[in-house]
C-alpha positions in Angstrom: 0.0 0.0 0.0 1.4 3.4 -1.0 1.7 6.3 1.3 0.1 9.2 -0.5 0.3 12.8 0.2 -1.3 14.9 -2.5 -0.3 13.4 -5.8 3.1 12.0 -4.6 3.0 8.3 -3.6 5.8 6.4 -1.8 6.0 2.7 -2.3 8.1 -0.1 -0.8 11.2 -1.0 -2.9 11.3 -4.4 -4.6 13.3 -7.1 -2.9 16.1 -7.2 -5.5 16.5 -3.4 -5.4 16.6 -3.5 -1.6 19.2 -6.3 -1.7 21.4 -4.3 -4.0 21.3 -1.3 -1.7 22.1 -3.4 1.3 25.0 -5.2 -0.4 26.5 -1.8 -1.5 26.1 -0.4 2.0 27.7 -3.5 3.7 30.6 -3.5 1.3 31.3 0.2 2.0 31.1 -0.4 5.8 33.4 -3.4 5.5 35.9 -1.4 3.5 35.8 1.6 5.8 35.6 0.0 9.3 36.7 -3.6 8.6 39.8 -2.7 6.6 38.7 -5.0 3.7 40.5 -4.2 0.5 37.6 -4.3 -2.0 38.5 -2.8 -5.4 36.9 0.6 -6.0 34.8 0.4 -2.9 37.8 0.8 -0.6 38.8 4.0 -2.3 35.3 5.4 -2.6 33.4 4.4 0.5 31.3 7.6 0.7 30.4 7.3 -3.0 29.4 3.7 -2.5 27.2 4.6 0.5 25.7 7.5 -1.5 25.0 5.1 -4.4 23.3 2.7 -2.0 21.1 5.5 -0.7 20.2 6.6 -4.3 19.3 3.1 -5.2 17.0 2.8 -2.2 15.5 6.2 -2.9 14.7 5.3 -6.5 13.1 2.1 -5.2 10.8 4.1 -2.8 9.9 6.9 -5.1 9.5 5.1 -8.5 6.5 2.8 -8.9 7.1 -0.7 -10.1 10.9 -0.7 -9.6 
């Protein structure tokens, strides 16, 4: 069920999109706090967390994604 305020509706993200966002966030946290040497992620932890947030936001705002 969508949360509706005016003409703007928020929906729950799909499971695959949610999983992608969680995996990106966990990789960034492991690279930053765990010292894991993950290619690209270790050098761009903030960018990776931002990407995870953007993926989650798209999943909530866009319908059917």
